[in-house]
C-alpha positions as a Markdown table, in Angstrom:
| # | Residue | x | y | z |
|---|---|---|---|---|
| 1 | Unk | -14.8 | -6.6 | 1.5 |
| 2 | Unk | -14.3 | -9.2 | -1.2 |
| 3 | Unk | -10.6 | -9.9 | -2.0 |
| 4 | Unk | -9.4 | -9.7 | -5.6 |
| 5 | Unk | -7.2 | -12.7 | -4.9 |
| 6 | Unk | -5.4 | -14.1 | -2.0 |
| 7 | Unk | -3.1 | -11.1 | -1.4 |
| 8 | Unk | -4.6 | -7.9 | -2.9 |
| 9 | Unk | -7.7 | -5.9 | -2.2 |
| 10 | Unk | -8.8 | -2.6 | -3.7 |
| 11 | Unk | -11.7 | -1.3 | -1.8 |
| 12 | Unk | -13.6 | 1.8 | -0.7 |
| 13 | Unk | -14.1 | 0.3 | 2.8 |
| 14 | Unk | -11.8 | 0.9 | 5.7 |
| 15 | Unk | -9.9 | -2.1 | 7.1 |
| 16 | Unk | -9.0 | -3.4 | 10.6 |
| 17 | Unk | -5.3 | -3.7 | 11.2 |
| 18 | Unk | -6.0 | -6.3 | 13.9 |
| 19 | Unk | -8.2 | -8.4 | 11.6 |
| 20 | Unk | -5.6 | -8.2 | 8.8 |
| 21 | Unk | -2.8 | -9.2 | 11.2 |
| 22 | Unk | -4.7 | -12.2 | 12.4 |
| 23 | Unk | -5.6 | -13.2 | 8.8 |
| 24 | Unk | -2.0 | -12.9 | 7.6 |
| 25 | Unk | -0.6 | -15.1 | 10.4 |
| 26 | Unk | -3.5 | -17.6 | 10.4 |
| 27 | Unk | -2.1 | -19.4 | 13.4 |
| 28 | Unk | 1.0 | -20.4 | 11.4 |
| 29 | Unk | 3.7 | -21.0 | 14.0 |
| 30 | Unk | 6.5 | -21.3 | 11.4 |
| 31 | Unk | 6.4 | -17.6 | 11.0 |
| 32 | Unk | 8.9 | -15.5 | 12.9 |
| 33 | Unk | 8.1 | -12.0 | 11.7 |
| 34 | Unk | 5.2 | -10.0 | 10.7 |
| 35 | Unk | 5.7 | -6.4 | 9.4 |
| 36 | Unk | 2.7 | -4.1 | 8.8 |
| 37 | Unk | 2.8 | -0.7 | 7.2 |
| 38 | Unk | -0.3 | 1.5 | 7.3 |
| 39 | Unk | -0.3 | 4.7 | 5.3 |
| 40 | Unk | -2.6 | 7.5 | 6.3 |
| 41 | Unk | -4.0 | 10.5 | 4.4 |
| 42 | Unk | -2.1 | 13.5 | 5.7 |
| 43 | Unk | -2.6 | 17.2 | 5.5 |
| 44 | Unk | 0.4 | 18.8 | 3.8 |
| 45 | Unk | 0.6 | 22.5 | 4.7 |
| 46 | Unk | 2.2 | 23.5 | 1.4 |
| 47 | Unk | -0.9 | 22.4 | -0.5 |
| 48 | Unk | -3.2 | 24.4 | 1.8 |
| 49 | Unk | -5.8 | 22.9 | 4.1 |
| 50 | Unk | -6.6 | 19.4 | 2.8 |
| 51 | Unk | -10.3 | 18.6 | 2.7 |
| 52 | Unk | -10.1 | 15.3 | 0.9 |
| 53 | Unk | -8.0 | 13.0 | -1.2 |
| 54 | Unk | -9.8 | 11.0 | -3.9 |
| 55 | Unk | -8.2 | 7.9 | -5.4 |
| 56 | Unk | -9.1 | 6.4 | -8.8 |
| 57 | Unk | -7.9 | 3.3 | -10.5 |
| 58 | Unk | -8.5 | 0.9 | -13.4 |
| 59 | Unk | -10.1 | -2.2 | -12.0 |
| 60 | Unk | -8.1 | -5.3 | -13.1 |
| 61 | Unk | -5.1 | -3.3 | -14.2 |
| 62 | Unk | -4.4 | -2.1 | -10.7 |
| 63 | Unk | -4.7 | -5.5 | -9.1 |
| 64 | Unk | -2.4 | -7.0 | -11.9 |
| 65 | Unk | 0.2 | -4.3 | -11.3 |
| 66 | Unk | 0.2 | -4.8 | -7.6 |
| 67 | Unk | 0.4 | -8.6 | -8.1 |
| 68 | Unk | 3.5 | -8.1 | -10.2 |
| 69 | Unk | 5.1 | -6.0 | -7.5 |
| 70 | Unk | 4.3 | -8.7 | -4.9 |
| 71 | Unk | 5.7 | -11.4 | -7.2 |
| 72 | Unk | 8.9 | -9.5 | -7.5 |
| 73 | Unk | 9.2 | -9.1 | -3.8 |
| 74 | Unk | 8.5 | -12.9 | -3.4 |
| 75 | Unk | 11.3 | -13.7 | -5.9 |
| 76 | Unk | 13.7 | -11.4 | -4.1 |
| 77 | Unk | 13.1 | -12.3 | -0.4 |
| 78 | Unk | 12.1 | -15.5 | 1.4 |
| 79 | Unk | 8.6 | -14.4 | 2.6 |
| 80 | Unk | 5.6 | -16.5 | 3.3 |
| 81 | Unk | 2.7 | -14.2 | 3.0 |
| 82 | Unk | 1.9 | -10.7 | 1.6 |
| 83 | Unk | -1.3 | -8.7 | 2.0 |
| 84 | Unk | -1.9 | -5.4 | 0.2 |
| 85 | Unk | -5.0 | -3.4 | 0.8 |
| 86 | Unk | -5.4 | -0.1 | -1.0 |
| 87 | Unk | -8.4 | 2.1 | -0.6 |
| 88 | Unk | -10.0 | 4.1 | -3.4 |
| 89 | Unk | -12.7 | 6.8 | -3.4 |
| 90 | Unk | -12.9 | 9.9 | -1.3 |
| 91 | Unk | -10.8 | 10.0 | 1.9 |
| 92 | Unk | -10.3 | 12.6 | 4.6 |
| 93 | Unk | -7.1 | 13.5 | 6.5 |
| 94 | Unk | -6.3 | 10.8 | 9.0 |
| 95 | Unk | -8.1 | 8.0 | 7.1 |
| 96 | Unk | -6.2 | 4.8 | 6.4 |
| 97 | Unk | -5.3 | 4.6 | 2.8 |
| 98 | Unk | -3.0 | 1.6 | 2.4 |
| 99 | Unk | -1.9 | -1.5 | 4.2 |
| 100 | Unk | 1.2 | -3.6 | 3.3 |
| 101 | Unk | 1.7 | -6.6 | 5.5 |
| 102 | Unk | 4.4 | -9.2 | 5.1 |
| 103 | Unk | 5.0 | -12.3 | 7.1 |
| 104 | Unk | 8.0 | -14.6 | 6.9 |
| 105 | Unk | 10.6 | -16.5 | 8.9 |
| 106 | Unk | 13.0 | -13.6 | 9.5 |
| 107 | Unk | 12.4 | -9.9 | 10.3 |
| 108 | Unk | 15.1 | -8.6 | 7.9 |
| 109 | Unk | 13.4 | -10.1 | 4.9 |
| 110 | Unk | 9.9 | -9.1 | 6.0 |
| 111 | Unk | 11.0 | -5.5 | 6.6 |
| 112 | Unk | 12.8 | -5.2 | 3.3 |
| 113 | Unk | 9.9 | -6.8 | 1.3 |
| 114 | Unk | 7.3 | -4.6 | 3.0 |
| 115 | Unk | 9.3 | -1.5 | 2.2 |
| 116 | Unk | 9.9 | -2.6 | -1.4 |
| 117 | Unk | 6.2 | -3.3 | -2.0 |
| 118 | Unk | 5.3 | 0.1 | -0.5 |
| 119 | Unk | 7.9 | 2.0 | -2.5 |
| 120 | Unk | 6.7 | 0.4 | -5.8 |
| 121 | Unk | 3.0 | 1.0 | -4.9 |
| 122 | Unk | 3.7 | 4.7 | -4.6 |
| 123 | Unk | 5.4 | 4.9 | -8.0 |
| 124 | Unk | 4.3 | 2.0 | -10.2 |
| 125 | Unk | 0.7 | 1.0 | -9.4 |
| 126 | Unk | -1.9 | 2.7 | -11.6 |
| 127 | Unk | -3.6 | 4.8 | -8.9 |
| 128 | Unk | -4.4 | 8.4 | -9.4 |
| 129 | Unk | -4.8 | 10.9 | -6.5 |
| 130 | Unk | -6.7 | 14.1 | -6.5 |
| 131 | Unk | -6.4 | 16.5 | -3.6 |
| 132 | Unk | -9.0 | 19.1 | -2.7 |
| 133 | Unk | -7.5 | 21.8 | -0.6 |
| 134 | Unk | -8.9 | 25.3 | 0.1 |
| 135 | Unk | -11.8 | 24.5 | -2.2 |
| 136 | Unk | -9.5 | 23.7 | -5.2 |
| 137 | Unk | -8.9 | 20.3 | -6.7 |
| 138 | Unk | -5.6 | 19.1 | -8.3 |
| 139 | Unk | -4.2 | 15.9 | -9.5 |
| 140 | Unk | -1.1 | 14.8 | -7.6 |
| 141 | Unk | 2.1 | 13.7 | -9.4 |
| 142 | Unk | 4.4 | 11.3 | -7.8 |
| 143 | Unk | 7.1 | 13.0 | -5.6 |
| 144 | Unk | 10.8 | 12.9 | -6.5 |
| 145 | Unk | 11.5 | 11.4 | -3.1 |
| 146 | Unk | 9.1 | 8.5 | -3.9 |
| 147 | Unk | 10.9 | 7.9 | -7.2 |
| 148 | Unk | 14.3 | 7.9 | -5.4 |
| 149 | Unk | 13.0 | 5.4 | -2.8 |
| 150 | Unk | 11.9 | 3.0 | -5.5 |
| 151 | Unk | 15.1 | 3.5 | -7.6 |
| 152 | Unk | 17.3 | 2.3 | -4.8 |
| 153 | Unk | 15.9 | -1.2 | -5.2 |
| 154 | Unk | 17.1 | -1.3 | -8.8 |
| 155 | Unk | 20.8 | -1.1 | -7.9 |
């Protein structure tokens, strides 16, 4: 895995939560909190039996969009480090799809920043998802619940 910059990685490869945790902390004893969120590909019964989820993106544009989301989180909360890994390509149910990791002095800010980044990744980052279920492929639109989760940060 080669990072796109210090904080953001778009990759086909899986990632190790333990390795990413250690990398984020980097033996910095000034940190008092580390929050990690890992999203998994899940099988949604209403779509049929999911065989795969395929993610596409525009290289460069995706990283820039995520960097903007991270910059807004940094401006809003006092956080020391943020790490975002988003996988692309063909994934199966149960596969890791995304990691958002935030470290800072205080847990409240780390939790809020992590949730903010994840909410905006789901709704603002230029990533396209195609589900294949029961032998049929379809592009997935963002869910209303995801839009509502992101909208709450705007008030």
